[in-house]
PAVEX-338221 format. One line per field, with one value per residue: x, y, z of N, C-alpha, C in turn. Coordinates in steps of 0.001 Angstrom, whole numbers. Each point is the difference from the previous one (the first is absolute). Layout:
N
npx: [X/...]
npy: [Y/...]
npz: [Z/...]
capx: [X/...]
capy: [Y/...]
capz: [Z/...]
cpx: [X/...]
cpy: [Y/...]
cpz: [Z/...]
***
This chain:
223
npx: [18072/39/-742/-493/553/-1332/-1287/796/133/-1238/-215/1040/-33/-1130/-158/499/-835/-474/560/-532/-525/-134/-337/890/610/631/-92/-766/-863/98/612/1409/472/-847/345/-956/-1381/-563/489/599/229/1390/475/721/-1400/-724/1545/-493/144/-543/1660/-115/-779/-103/-611/-497/218/-1387/-263/-180/-1473/-188/1126/-503/668/1422/211/749/-122/-781/307/552/-1067/-119/-1345/-1032/1047/1106/349/549/277/0/-916/1074/-734/-465/-975/-762/-1227/-827/-896/-1854/-1332/-622/855/156/-928/982/556/668/1334/-775/389/92/-1031/-748/447/-2/-695/7/332/-1123/-839/27/-1078/-889/-953/-527/-1167/-311/-394/-634/-1161/-934/11/-1033/-55/1175/52/1397/230/239/-333/243/92/1161/207/-10/-1/743/199/-581/-488/-943/-159/-796/19/-907/-378/-629/-85/183/-875/-368/-1532/172/-806/-1568/-1014/-1335/-598/-1594/106/-1499/-244/1604/1453/168/1033/1044/20/1331/871/1155/948/1462/-498/-464/1599/122/60/-344/248/-91/-449/-1432/-127/1187/23/191/1012/-1688/-252/111/-1287/-770/-985/625/-950/441/-1261/-395/-80/-922/118/-565/-29/-778/-1015/800/311/-149/-281/1280/-17/-1137/589/822/263/-348/954/737/-1194]
npy: [77650/-662/787/-962/729/603/-374/-1528/691/850/-734/-710/606/-88/-1336/-606/1053/-364/-1171/-265/1176/-1194/-878/-84/601/-987/1020/-771/-83/-1207/143/1252/-570/857/-804/-576/1097/-115/978/-290/-686/635/-1476/227/549/-1292/-805/984/-909/-581/-19/-554/6/-698/-918/-1514/-721/-1317/572/-240/-795/1024/-306/-215/1640/-830/724/548/742/-903/-211/-419/14/-1035/407/-1130/649/-353/1186/663/-199/339/-1185/-1141/342/523/82/843/-389/-619/274/-445/-72/-758/-54/-220/183/450/-170/-1152/134/-189/-1138/-998/1052/-353/-1638/-164/-1208/-860/-307/-1/-446/581/811/323/-1260/609/-610/-28/-694/-594/366/249/-538/825/-1233/740/-325/-557/41/1394/354/-1241/-398/761/1641/-223/816/-569/1183/-1349/-376/1287/-668/-696/102/1326/-523/-905/1318/365/33/1430/-789/1481/-127/-35/-279/716/-42/272/401/-810/-894/-57/-330/-1755/1116/-538/1726/-739/98/-329/157/-909/1467/-1054/829/-402/-853/89/1267/-777/-1191/-1427/647/-1702/68/851/-1750/562/-1354/-441/411/597/658/-662/-211/1828/-352/825/-1120/501/-1044/-736/638/-550/1107/678/-662/163/1202/-123/-1188/984/1050/-203/-757/1771/-26/-1007/764]
npz: [-23347/2/866/245/-1341/-307/636/248/-1395/524/340/-968/-577/611/51/-1738/-931/643/355/-1455/-34/1527/-1351/703/-1184/-464/-801/1125/-982/877/-1539/-1198/-959/-192/1313/-1253/-66/-906/74/-534/956/554/98/-1432/-334/1318/-1103/-15/642/-272/253/342/-1124/44/-1239/536/-1072/-647/-1796/-1483/-145/64/-783/-1313/191/-606/1321/-672/639/155/1069/-466/942/146/811/-536/-472/618/746/-1259/547/-1422/65/616/1350/-1767/734/-153/-994/13/-720/251/-1272/643/270/1536/743/-866/1080/-225/-30/1373/810/-1255/-585/1120/319/-2111/736/1471/-1100/-893/1660/-466/-790/-405/324/-1428/620/-832/948/-524/695/-1173/-1108/-1128/-57/-432/-927/-461/-1662/190/764/836/898/351/371/953/376/621/1686/1197/-1530/-706/1101/244/-1021/863/323/-882/-481/1712/-576/1236/586/-852/-1771/659/-1264/-118/-761/465/-1416/-386/-83/974/-756/1148/506/-549/1377/-155/1499/-151/1389/-791/-55/958/745/-1087/2/481/40/-745/768/-286/1359/-479/859/-772/-1178/288/560/-559/-845/1115/-557/-193/-679/225/1300/-666/127/62/1354/-294/657/683/792/-403/918/961/194/114/1039/1007/-665/212/1536/535/-711/947/946]
capx: [691/-1171/76/913/1524/439/228/750/1050/-151/-103/1262/-282/31/842/888/-129/482/1337/1303/688/927/1445/1548/1408/-376/-1513/157/-1255/128/-1472/-883/-769/649/-303/-1528/-807/-1110/-723/496/1299/1211/402/1093/-473/-115/1393/79/1595/1157/1208/-202/-1006/630/-592/160/-976/896/-352/-894/-1185/137/991/1492/-416/252/375/1443/990/-508/922/-1086/343/-298/-183/946/1648/1119/-395/801/1772/-471/-920/-345/181/670/-1224/-432/-696/-376/-1522/221/-1265/-1061/315/161/-2038/-57/1564/-56/1154/-486/1655/1434/11/-501/1472/633/-438/873/1515/426/328/605/-512/-1265/-822/-1760/-134/-1347/-305/-1686/-379/-698/-309/-717/1196/688/1366/128/923/1893/-766/-1186/-556/212/505/-920/550/-689/952/1180/581/1025/1220/1212/353/682/405/1193/955/454/-266/-976/-782/331/-1429/-897/-1321/-791/-1446/-1042/-1641/-1278/23/1004/1053/1109/1767/1006/814/412/1192/1039/1058/805/768/-1149/-403/230/-1892/-18/-848/-832/-945/-607/651/-213/-1242/-1514/-744/-973/-325/363/-841/-32/-1253/104/-1372/-1130/-1380/139/-2221/-759/-355/-1504/-850/-415/-1210/-26/574/-1730/-1020/236/425/-1434/-654/356/-1274/-1714/-134/193/-872]
capy: [-955/-1196/416/-1002/60/1537/425/23/528/1139/244/-552/1808/876/-444/214/1329/549/-55/49/963/-38/-960/489/-1374/-881/-946/-1513/-1071/-1463/-1198/1117/-434/1208/936/1248/-349/-279/1851/517/879/-810/198/913/1222/-572/-62/884/912/-1323/93/-1276/-1546/-1325/-1123/-661/-559/-1462/-353/-1125/1184/577/-623/1658/945/135/943/-475/222/-653/-1290/-1737/-946/-1448/-740/-1511/-164/760/1492/492/1011/1865/558/-256/1009/904/360/857/-218/-929/189/-1678/577/-1258/-930/-1871/-1206/-1174/-492/-799/288/1229/530/314/991/933/572/928/1997/458/-106/1375/1830/836/545/119/-453/-233/-789/-712/-1275/-664/-781/-844/127/-1356/-392/469/336/316/-700/264/-87/-388/764/-1515/170/1212/165/285/894/-1078/-930/676/704/-1325/370/1038/-319/-776/144/1098/1633/56/1070/1097/426/-941/-181/-935/239/-356/-486/-633/-1226/315/-120/1569/-62/111/424/26/1145/-812/406/-261/1009/576/1059/1279/399/-870/1099/1042/-1029/-487/-1745/-1490/-793/680/-734/-468/-625/-121/-642/-133/255/-1023/-1202/330/66/1767/-302/150/-1348/309/-221/-1057/129/120/-1785/-1266/189/-58/-982/-56/-413/-1085/-961/318/201/-1459/-1306]
capz: [792/1322/1252/398/541/-231/1879/438/-689/60/1609/209/-782/1019/689/-207/168/1427/13/-828/535/800/-113/-653/-383/-876/-145/-1588/-269/-403/-1217/345/-1293/-641/1090/202/1821/-275/536/-1821/118/343/1929/596/627/1219/1309/-579/844/-266/-1350/-1504/-431/-467/-322/-730/-546/186/-221/575/278/1309/1045/32/-210/-1152/101/-224/1229/1241/465/-69/1051/668/1209/-231/-432/938/-465/-191/931/368/587/1791/259/-220/-158/1753/357/-741/-896/-668/-74/-760/-1115/727/-900/-1679/474/45/1436/409/1245/-426/-413/832/519/-1020/92/1086/-217/-618/623/1125/1370/-148/-1332/-64/-640/241/-175/327/1162/-475/-1280/-565/-920/-1398/-893/-1719/79/217/755/1084/1320/1334/2075/886/1076/1041/-57/423/-1157/100/763/358/-1319/237/1585/37/-987/321/422/710/-395/1216/421/-1198/42/-1035/-760/862/-839/366/-1633/-902/258/951/-918/1786/-442/1069/-474/507/178/1452/467/728/763/-1157/-280/923/294/-1347/-259/952/507/-389/1183/43/-502/-255/-862/-1800/-468/1129/-735/-387/567/1000/-978/313/-111/1898/191/17/1677/203/-419/-2404/-924/125/-1048/-1142/-114/-485/-1860/-1028/493/-115/-1004/-435/574]
cpx: [-1623/-164/1017/1472/468/270/1177/1367/34/791/1552/484/758/920/1676/429/498/993/1385/683/1174/1633/692/1195/-1204/-1591/-62/-1426/315/-1751/-1517/-1042/-417/-337/-886/-398/-914/-1165/813/1291/1479/377/1244/129/-324/697/606/1759/959/1037/-612/-1027/128/-1500/827/-1045/767/-1058/-1982/-1501/546/1255/1294/-965/506/1291/1537/627/-1046/801/-699/429/-584/-297/761/1269/214/514/1282/1286/-398/-1263/1/305/-238/-1257/-226/-1263/-414/-1512/146/-1525/-764/1411/816/-812/542/1335/-305/278/-219/1192/1319/-374/-111/2234/578/-1037/581/1560/522/-247/1344/-851/-1615/-487/-1350/-598/-2356/-551/-1613/-40/-926/-904/-3/1499/253/840/-182/519/1697/-304/-1314/-870/-216/-708/-1648/1243/-626/800/944/891/1578/662/1371/731/1377/1589/1307/1050/509/-1046/-1740/-982/-616/-1621/-227/-1473/-566/-1156/-510/-1153/-255/332/670/975/949/1199/383/1251/1303/1401/951/1271/1394/-112/-1647/-229/-21/-1637/-1045/-1286/-437/-1185/-1035/154/-758/-1326/-1478/-623/-1061/-299/-356/-1082/-1051/-1344/-15/-902/-1215/-965/-632/-1808/-565/-350/-1769/-706/-695/-1490/33/132/-1165/-843/468/-440/-1925/211/348/-872/-1717/258/109/-1023/-1190]
cpy: [-1012/893/-988/-174/1560/764/-190/484/1169/225/-319/940/1141/-39/652/1749/349/-247/-111/1490/154/-261/823/-797/-884/-1336/-920/-508/-1086/-488/1221/1/1377/1485/837/-476/-404/711/978/1144/-1530/-177/701/1714/135/1035/1613/947/-1432/620/-1050/-940/-1096/-619/-1690/-906/-1204/-332/-1035/1645/1421/-5/1502/781/500/1433/-328/316/-1142/-1460/-1440/-780/-996/-212/-1137/-288/571/1218/55/673/1309/482/462/1904/1172/841/999/-368/-1421/-205/-1594/268/-1696/-1134/-989/-60/-879/-160/-1503/-148/1454/660/687/742/1454/405/1068/2157/520/-6/1434/1490/64/247/-833/-999/632/-1359/382/-1219/-404/-695/-409/703/-1202/-473/230/-776/-317/-1309/-509/-463/-644/592/-849/-20/1442/346/1024/1312/-704/-429/1494/1034/-1512/-128/1309/-514/-1072/186/1480/1171/-232/548/1318/452/-1266/513/-1047/688/-370/321/-941/-799/1265/-834/656/-123/499/832/264/821/-750/418/330/1047/543/946/1499/-319/-237/1309/767/-780/500/-1467/-491/-196/638/314/-1030/-1750/-31/-515/-306/-175/-1788/-1105/783/-77/1400/-280/-249/-1711/381/-708/-1691/181/233/-1215/-592/606/-62/-1527/-716/665/-984/-1405/341/-464/-1121/-663/104]
cpz: [779/1002/1021/-7/-451/1722/441/-744/489/1344/863/-891/721/1453/518/58/1081/664/-980/339/466/-346/-1236/-517/-1085/449/-2010/97/-264/-625/405/-1295/-358/1346/-10/1889/-1037/342/-1169/847/305/1092/-4/502/588/1468/-509/1044/-595/-1254/-546/98/-1295/336/220/-744/-334/-1473/0/-66/712/494/-844/-982/-1377/487/267/1499/847/186/-277/758/422/1390/592/204/541/-18/-744/841/-442/592/1305/583/-672/-162/1900/-278/-1121/-131/-421/793/-361/-641/949/-636/-1116/294/585/1688/-380/599/-642/-686/738/800/-733/142/1006/-81/-986/329/1556/1607/-359/-1327/798/-525/-515/-934/-70/1266/-317/-1471/-629/-1481/-1009/-431/-1576/-179/778/1682/1432/767/839/1646/315/1093/1969/412/858/-793/-73/1272/-150/-1732/371/1100/-311/-1193/312/582/-185/-828/505/-632/-1173/381/-857/-270/528/-1184/197/-1355/-1145/175/1081/-198/1824/-651/741/-823/1087/29/410/767/897/783/-791/-494/1310/511/-1248/-637/1498/299/-766/1255/180/-1360/-259/-832/-1791/-15/503/-620/-1248/582/1416/-1239/508/-347/1946/-799/-291/1058/92/-645/-1310/90/416/-1204/-2040/-339/-180/-921/-717/135/-1183/-2129/-631/55/-1268]
***
């Protein structure tokens, strides 16, 4: 996998590995495809303390695993009644940028959980699409807070990778029960600005004296 895709994926996997053992009960990964972490593992193994684990998919390229136990779910449509409040934890990795109606899709993700929603979304990433899905959106931390809050969940953990010249992912955990999770994660207020290296010039400016010497050199060559 190309570096600009590989580094944020490895980072988000590390983030999930650290927190996934905290989640018990029923867990679902939405739009999971083959449930691969793209490092040779399965996300179901991250949630080692889950009582049950499910995946959802919705056809197309990278859209179905072929597993007979997967749940068919189109996030753009009204959520089926049997999925409302069905799970304790919902996990969704880099899907929302490919769905035009992000607010409806996020509302569906929130409606599926009795407790927590874990999301990974791109803040900055190379455009990527297939015949089955387009590439519409990039997200900021403020956007994610608003999406969680407007659906009755509070962000209790957030982070972003800091790799240079790479994609940048945002990792968020929101919950309906913030007091339950408050002391399990670092304070969200301590988050540094995301992507602060973008556009930064790491080279020192040429001083006035060398500039003058270069100008004299060019004039001599042209005379």
